[in-house]
N, C-alpha and C positions, 0 to 999 in steps of 0.2 A: 644484314637483317638486324633490326633493333628489337629489344624485348617489348617495347611499347606498341609494336605492330599488333599485338594481341588486343590492344585497346581501341584500335581504329575502327570506326563504324562505316561499313560499306554494305550496300544491298547485295543480295544474292543475284544470280543471273537474271537478267531483265525478263526473260520469258517466264521464269518461275514467279517473279514478283507480280507480273501482269496477270498470270493465271490466278494467283491467290487474291489479288485486288478484286478481280471479277467476282470471286466467291465471297468477298468481304471478310477474308480470314487472315489477312496479313497486316502486320503493324507497320509503323513508319520506318523502323530499322530492323535489320536482320537479328540484332541482339535481343529483340523481343521474343523471338521464337528460338534463337540459338544463343544461349548465355555463355557458351564456351567457344564455339567455332564460328565467329562472325567477322573476323578481321580481314577477310579477302572478298573479292568479287564473287567467288564461288566457294561452296562449303568445303570441298575436298582440298582446295588450296590452303585454306585455314588449317585443316587437319595436318597436312604434311609440312606446313610452316611450324606447327607445334612439334612435329616429329624432328624437324631440323634443330629447333631450340633445345630439345631434350638431348639430341645426339651431340651438339656442340658442348653442352654442359657436361655430359657424361665423359666425353673424351678430353675435355679441357677444364677440369674442376677448379683450377686456380684462377681462371678468368674472373675479373671483377663483375662481369655481367651475370655470372651464374647465380649469385645470391639474389639479384633482382628477378631473374627468371623463376627461381624456386618460390619466391614470395608471391609472384603473380599467379603461379600455378596453384598455390595453396588457396587462393581466392576462387579460381575458376574450376579446378578439378575437384568438385564436390559431388556427392551422390545426387543431391537435388538438381544441380545443373545438368548432369549427364542424363538423368531421367527425363528432363525436358528435351534434351537433344534426341533421345530415343523416341519420344512422343511424336517427333516430326517424320518418323519413318513412313507413314502412310502417304505422304506427298513427296518425300525426298528420295525414296528408293529408286524411282524411275531414273533419276539423274545420277545417283551415287552408287549404284550397284552395277558392276563389282568394284569400280575404281576407288571411289571415296571410302567405301566401307572396308576394303582391304587395306587402305592406308591407315584407317583407324586402328585395326588390329596390329599393323606394323608399329604404330605409336605405342600401343600397349606393350608390345615386345621390347621396344626401346626403353620404356619405363622399367620393365622387369629387370633389365640389365644395369639400371642406374643405381649405383652404390651410394645412396643417400638415405637418411632416416625417414624422409617424407615419402619415399617411393611406395611403401606398403600402403599408406593412406590413399595415394593416388590410384593404385591398382584396385583397392577396395571400391573406390568411387566408380571406376570403369567396369566393375565386374558384371553388373546386370546387362549393360550394353554389349559387353564382350560375349557373354553367353548367348544373347539373342542373335548376334551376328554369326556366330559359329553355326547355329541351327539354320539361319537364313542361307548361308553359303552351301551347306550340305544339301538342303532341299532344292535350292536353285540349280546347282550343278547336276543333281540327280535328274531333274526334269529336262535338262538341255539335251537335245539329240546331237548337236554339233557345236563346236566352239565358235566364239566370235573372233575373227582374225583381223578385222579392220584395225588399223594402227592408231586408234584413239582410246577414249576412256573405257569403252566396252570390251577391250581386248582380254580374252580369257587367260592366255598364258601369262601375261604380266601380273594379273591378279593372283594366279596360282603361285607365282614366285614369292610374292609378299606373304601369302597365307601359309606356304610351306615353311618359310623362315620363322613366322610367328609360332606355328605349332612346335617346331624344333626348339625355339628359344624358351618357351614357357613349359616345355616338357609334356605337352598334350599328345600322347602317342596315338590315341584314337582319331583325333582331328588330323594329325599329320598323315596317318594311313589313308584317311578319306581323301585328302588332297592328292596323295600319291596315286590312288586308284582313279581319280578323275583325270589326272594328267595322262595316265595310260589309256583311259577310255577315249580321250579326245585326240591324242597325238601319236600313240605308239604305231599306228598303222599308216602314218603319213609316208608317202612315197617320194615326196619332193619338198623342198623348202620354198615353194613359190609364194610370193606375197599377194595378199588380197587387198593391199592398200597402196596408195600413192606415196612412195617413200620420200618424195620431195615436199609433200604437204603435211605429213603425219609425223608424230614424234615418238611413236612406239613402233619398232620394227618387229613385226610379228614372228618372222622366222628365227630371229636371234632370241626372242623370248621363249620360243618353243625349244630351241637348243638349250637354253639356260635351265628351264624347269626339268627337262629330261636328264640333264647332267647332274641335277640335284638328287633325283630319285633313283638313278642307276649307278651300279658300280662302274668303275673306270673302264674295264674291259668290255662290259656289256654295252656301255654307252658308245665306245669307239666302234664296236661291231654294228650297232644300230645306225650310226651316222654313215658308215661306209656303204651300207646297203641302199642309201638314198642319194638323190641328186642334190649335192651340196653346192653346186656352182653358183646358184643365186645368192647364197650366203656370202661367198667370196666377193661377189660384185658389190653387195651391200656394205660389207666391211670396208672395202676400199673407199666407198662414198663417205662413210662415217669418219675414216681416217683423214680424208681431205677436209671434212668439216672441222674436225678437231684441230688440224694444223692451221686453218684460217682463224679459228678462235684464239689459238695460242699466239698467232701473229699479231692480232689486234690487242690482246692482253699485254704483250711485251712492249707496246707503245704507250700504255697507260702508266701513270705514276703509281706508286704503292698506295696512295691515298684515294685512288679512284676505285 
């Protein structure tokens, strides 16, 4: 990934563009409505691309690229820009909750851990959006009777993982407890790790995400007892499939030159 990815102009998903063109409410490029997260085909991809750039910079501060990334973020991560991003909630929430918005809080958590002088200014710029999304998730999960288990963007367990890590990272005990309570509400009574999705066509494995979030909120012995009382065989089968996928990816990677 190059830092200039954040400057590339792409439209959002075509169905969203078409919907807003019909309403005569969408500009020629997504940067008109999204002055920060416009560099990918869909909004959430731009968010976790920024997350990636922050993580690369945070873990590798000596890279020459880091200075360029920080300078670009100083232009984009402003209160004015992020207020414009928040103003799109009324039409974007249907596509971006919970996946895209949980990634945005993961981005905030990553900035929180970034040991640079500018991180405080970045966090201040995100603060209004951040507070709004915390209230959004609490009210959304409170209203849900059952979790979304389909292995795509709407998956509840995957979002809870990101949100739990966010709460822990920024030290928000109230929000972390709320996420913990929602995980218990949705998954504690599960009797099996059966999948509600097609594992060959989806990229989030619901049962593994459920295991992950429950391992975060439980003590080790409690978690082991909880797992042992349930049918874990589907998880084993899924794990073997993922191991095979990883081996094939590694095989392909080993044939590429370092420059690829």
